[in-house]
Every structure is written in structure tokens, then in C-alpha cells.
One Martini backbone bead per residue (centre of mass of N, CA, C, O) as a GRO file, in nm:
protein
  196
    1MET     BB    1   0.097   0.036   0.021
    2LYS     BB    2   0.140   0.377  -0.015
    3SER     BB    3   0.104   0.448   0.300
    4ASP     BB    4   0.395   0.311   0.370
    5PHE     BB    5   0.507   0.570   0.229
    6TYR     BB    6   0.785   0.807   0.189
    7ILE     BB    7   0.934   1.131   0.158
    8ASP     BB    8   1.276   1.273   0.137
    9ARG     BB    9   1.543   1.443   0.191
   10VAL     BB   10   1.869   1.398   0.040
   11ASP     BB   11   2.189   1.336   0.006
   12LYS     BB   12   2.443   1.235  -0.186
   13GLU     BB   13   2.551   1.012  -0.002
   14TYR     BB   14   2.269   0.868   0.026
   15SER     BB   15   2.221   0.820  -0.291
   16LYS     BB   16   2.468   0.648  -0.410
   17ASN     BB   17   2.416   0.349  -0.339
   18LEU     BB   18   2.177   0.304  -0.524
   19LEU     BB   19   2.309   0.398  -0.790
   20TYR     BB   20   2.561   0.204  -0.784
   21ASN     BB   21   2.370  -0.063  -0.788
   22TYR     BB   22   2.100   0.013  -1.003
   23HIS     BB   23   2.184   0.198  -1.209
   24TYR     BB   24   2.251   0.197  -1.552
   25LEU     BB   25   2.474   0.441  -1.478
   26LYS     BB   26   2.696   0.354  -1.276
   27ASP     BB   27   2.960   0.478  -1.383
   28GLU     BB   28   2.841   0.775  -1.424
   29SER     BB   29   2.738   0.800  -1.116
   30LYS     BB   30   3.007   0.874  -0.972
   31ASP     BB   31   2.945   1.196  -1.092
   32PHE     BB   32   2.692   1.293  -0.988
   33LYS     BB   33   2.457   1.535  -0.966
   34SER     BB   34   2.349   1.745  -0.727
   35GLY     BB   35   2.038   1.860  -0.555
   36TYR     BB   36   1.720   1.768  -0.553
   37ASN     BB   37   1.689   1.516  -0.318
   38TYR     BB   38   1.488   1.215  -0.322
   39GLY     BB   39   1.352   0.982  -0.096
   40LEU     BB   40   1.250   0.645  -0.044
   41PHE     BB   41   1.026   0.522   0.214
   42LYS     BB   42   0.953   0.313   0.491
   43HIS     BB   43   0.796   0.308   0.783
   44THR     BB   44   0.878  -0.017   0.795
   45ASP     BB   45   1.210  -0.081   0.753
   46TRP     BB   46   1.239  -0.359   0.905
   47GLU     BB   47   1.114  -0.523   0.653
   48CYS     BB   48   1.399  -0.415   0.491
   49PRO     BB   49   1.707  -0.523   0.559
   50LEU     BB   50   1.837  -0.520   0.247
   51ARG     BB   51   1.833  -0.240   0.219
   52ILE     BB   52   1.987   0.054   0.126
   53GLY     BB   53   1.980   0.252   0.397
   54GLY     BB   54   1.645   0.252   0.358
   55CYS     BB   55   1.662   0.332   0.061
   56LEU     BB   56   1.436   0.282  -0.229
   57GLY     BB   57   1.478   0.578  -0.357
   58VAL     BB   58   1.574   0.812  -0.631
   59CYS     BB   59   1.526   1.174  -0.690
   60ILE     BB   60   1.683   1.405  -0.924
   61PHE     BB   61   1.723   1.760  -0.929
   62THR     BB   62   1.863   1.974  -1.180
   63GLY     BB   63   2.023   2.164  -1.354
   64LEU     BB   64   2.104   2.240  -1.649
   65PRO     BB   65   2.395   2.143  -1.809
   66VAL     BB   66   2.304   2.326  -2.062
   67PRO     BB   67   2.175   2.609  -2.225
   68GLU     BB   68   2.093   2.473  -2.503
   69ILE     BB   69   1.841   2.325  -2.408
   70ALA     BB   70   1.655   2.577  -2.359
   71LYS     BB   71   1.690   2.687  -2.641
   72GLY     BB   72   1.566   2.438  -2.794
   73ALA     BB   73   1.295   2.401  -2.621
   74PHE     BB   74   1.227   2.749  -2.570
   75GLY     BB   75   1.421   2.994  -2.667
   76LEU     BB   76   1.626   3.053  -2.430
   77GLU     BB   77   1.824   3.244  -2.267
   78ARG     BB   78   2.037   3.246  -2.009
   79ASP     BB   79   1.864   3.485  -1.851
   80GLN     BB   80   1.578   3.278  -1.883
   81GLN     BB   81   1.640   2.986  -1.701
   82ASP     BB   82   1.486   3.000  -1.462
   83GLY     BB   83   1.319   2.708  -1.337
   84LEU     BB   84   1.498   2.495  -1.484
   85PHE     BB   85   1.498   2.132  -1.510
   86GLU     BB   86   1.641   1.812  -1.431
   87LEU     BB   87   1.575   1.474  -1.439
   88SER     BB   88   1.875   1.298  -1.376
   89ARG     BB   89   1.770   1.088  -1.145
   90LEU     BB   90   1.639   0.742  -1.138
   91CYS     BB   91   1.575   0.512  -0.855
   92VAL     BB   92   1.455   0.178  -0.790
   93ASP     BB   93   1.414  -0.085  -0.628
   94PRO     BB   94   1.353  -0.379  -0.792
   95ASP     BB   95   1.195  -0.533  -0.572
   96LEU     BB   96   0.982  -0.315  -0.520
   97GLN     BB   97   0.865  -0.304  -0.808
   98LYS     BB   98   0.748  -0.596  -0.782
   99GLU     BB   99   0.568  -0.544  -0.518
  100GLU     BB  100   0.488  -0.236  -0.622
  101TYR     BB  101   0.254  -0.096  -0.787
  102ASN     BB  102   0.354   0.210  -0.916
  103ILE     BB  103   0.586   0.333  -0.731
  104THR     BB  104   0.746   0.519  -0.924
  105SER     BB  105   0.522   0.717  -1.011
  106TRP     BB  106   0.448   0.799  -0.727
  107PHE     BB  107   0.723   0.910  -0.646
  108VAL     BB  108   0.759   1.125  -0.866
  109SER     BB  109   0.505   1.287  -0.805
  110LYS     BB  110   0.582   1.356  -0.509
  111ALA     BB  111   0.851   1.493  -0.575
  112ILE     BB  112   0.740   1.719  -0.751
  113ARG     BB  113   0.554   1.844  -0.546
  114ARG     BB  114   0.775   1.913  -0.339
  115PHE     BB  115   0.965   2.072  -0.524
  116ARG     BB  116   0.753   2.303  -0.586
  117LYS     BB  117   0.748   2.399  -0.281
  118GLU     BB  118   1.078   2.463  -0.261
  119THR     BB  119   1.061   2.585  -0.563
  120LYS     BB  120   1.102   2.724  -0.867
  121VAL     BB  121   0.898   2.567  -1.130
  122ARG     BB  122   0.864   2.571  -1.486
  123GLY     BB  123   1.045   2.309  -1.569
  124ILE     BB  124   1.089   1.962  -1.691
  125ILE     BB  125   1.358   1.755  -1.789
  126SER     BB  126   1.388   1.434  -1.959
  127TYR     BB  127   1.566   1.119  -2.003
  128ALA     BB  128   1.582   0.827  -2.227
  129ASP     BB  129   1.777   0.572  -2.295
  130SER     BB  130   1.744   0.376  -2.580
  131ASP     BB  131   1.932   0.135  -2.465
  132HIS     BB  132   1.729   0.091  -2.193
  133HIS     BB  133   1.471   0.293  -2.241
  134ALA     BB  134   1.142   0.479  -2.297
  135GLY     BB  135   0.983   0.627  -2.046
  136THR     BB  136   0.719   0.520  -1.901
  137ILE     BB  137   0.716   0.685  -1.637
  138TYR     BB  138   0.679   0.965  -1.766
  139ARG     BB  139   0.410   0.910  -1.892
  140ALA     BB  140   0.265   0.835  -1.619
  141CYS     BB  141   0.342   1.151  -1.519
  142ASN     BB  142   0.276   1.355  -1.771
  143PHE     BB  143   0.479   1.371  -1.971
  144ARG     BB  144   0.608   1.500  -2.264
  145TYR     BB  145   0.667   1.383  -2.572
  146CYS     BB  146   0.980   1.479  -2.786
  147GLY     BB  147   1.144   1.266  -2.883
  148LEU     BB  148   1.448   1.245  -3.027
  149SER     BB  149   1.750   1.301  -3.028
  150GLU     BB  150   2.008   1.390  -3.185
  151PRO     BB  151   2.252   1.279  -3.362
  152LYS     BB  152   2.560   1.146  -3.220
  153LYS     BB  153   2.915   1.167  -3.142
  154ASP     BB  154   3.199   0.985  -3.012
  155PHE     BB  155   3.524   0.983  -2.893
  156TYR     BB  156   3.759   0.709  -2.912
  157PHE     BB  157   4.022   0.580  -2.801
  158ALA     BB  158   4.229   0.312  -2.852
  159ASP     BB  159   4.182   0.229  -2.531
  160GLY     BB  160   3.848   0.308  -2.497
  161THR     BB  161   3.834   0.593  -2.418
  162LYS     BB  162   3.652   0.874  -2.359
  163HIS     BB  163   3.609   1.173  -2.476
  164SER     BB  164   3.569   1.510  -2.325
  165ARG     BB  165   3.814   1.720  -2.397
  166GLY     BB  166   3.914   1.875  -2.662
  167SER     BB  167   4.124   1.780  -2.894
  168VAL     BB  168   4.159   1.508  -3.164
  169LYS     BB  169   4.383   1.585  -3.326
  170GLY     BB  170   4.578   1.300  -3.416
  171ALA     BB  171   4.423   1.092  -3.276
  172GLU     BB  172   4.374   0.771  -3.170
  173GLY     BB  173   4.068   0.649  -3.319
  174GLU     BB  174   3.698   0.679  -3.284
  175TRP     BB  175   3.380   0.723  -3.410
  176ARG     BB  176   3.070   0.702  -3.222
  177ASP     BB  177   2.765   0.628  -3.162
  178ARG     BB  178   2.517   0.773  -2.986
  179SER     BB  179   2.276   0.740  -2.787
  180ARG     BB  180   1.957   0.804  -2.793
  181LYS     BB  181   1.707   1.030  -2.662
  182HIS     BB  182   1.435   1.051  -2.480
  183ARG     BB  183   1.205   1.320  -2.461
  184TYR     BB  184   1.095   1.504  -2.165
  185VAL     BB  185   0.814   1.723  -2.063
  186MET     BB  186   0.734   1.960  -1.793
  187VAL     BB  187   0.492   2.221  -1.773
  188PHE     BB  188   0.402   2.518  -1.567
  189ASP     BB  189   0.465   2.755  -1.755
  190LYS     BB  190   0.248   2.910  -1.978
  191LYS     BB  191   0.479   3.092  -2.125
  192LEU     BB  192   0.593   2.843  -2.234
  193GLU     BB  193   0.741   2.739  -2.545
  194LEU     BB  194   0.740   2.447  -2.710
  195LEU     BB  195   0.974   2.333  -2.970
  196TRP     BB  196   0.991   2.010  -2.982
   0.00000   0.00000   0.00000
């Protein structure tokens, strides 16, 4: 029963165990950005002794990683982007998802409601990596589907490491297709015009 559960703010340290163990971007989650972090808990957590630190789920809202996202999605310049956020990490214990029908969408909805009480939220953008999932949870939470991100490539050095910054001119390696992302948007500010 959903009445057995509650959400609360958690810090980055408390969030990371769940993300490191269960999120599909485990390796990339090592440096995940912290922001407005919400944890999912059960009132009677003694019933779940194997859960990691008592936290059953994590939902993290952060500022947009680059201003070009808001420019593409809404046509907004850098100085017009306050109140725009990304739902950058979402993870719920897989055993709990099997036990509790719709617990993830319930959790996300509650987290968004609390988030909006704690700060000004004009819009939320989230992505679902097409190599891993299609974003069913976002649809269930009434996010608007905005298609796939544009095709992009990443450069990988000959040793297999991914290039992150700077020139690759003369470097040994290859360009590889990046997985495309399903884009989802939830708009609260009626003045925002979605361009995607």
C-alpha cells in the first residue's frame, strides 16, 4: 500500500549507494550531480533489512547541464532560464518495483509535488536512454514526449576511453554513434512555448 511509504530530502552521500548498485548508468553515476534529492522510504523499514541504507528510491532534480538545452526546447537565452530543471537521476530498488505496483510513478509524482513547494519550477526536462528504456515512467507521470534527441557521435581513443574535452586532432581512435535519448518535458509555466 502506498500509505506505507513516504519521501524525504536526502543528500548526495545518502543517494549514491542506491545509484551505484542499481542505476543503469552505474559507471557514469560515480560523478552524478547533486541537487534537489528526494529519497523513498517505508514507514516500517525494519521489514526491508536488505535495502541499502533504508532508502528504496532516489529522484534527483538538477539545473540543466548546458544552456543550449533550454535554448532548443524553449528558445530561451541564458538569462531567461531560471526555474528550469532536469530530472537527472531516477532509481528505485528493483525488488520493490516487483512488490509494489506503480511505486515508481507514485514516487516521482510525490517528489515533483514536494520539489515545486520548495523552489520555483517552471519546467522539468528528462531523458530516457534509448539503449536502456523508453521512459514509460515519465509517460505515466504526464510528461510530454518530445521525440528522440539528434544523432551525435563521441570520440573514443584507441585504448577504449571516451574523449571528454579538448581537440582530438591527430589522436588515434574512432568516432562512435552515441545512443539517442527519448526527450520528456513537463511544463508548469504557461508562458513557456515548447519548441521540441
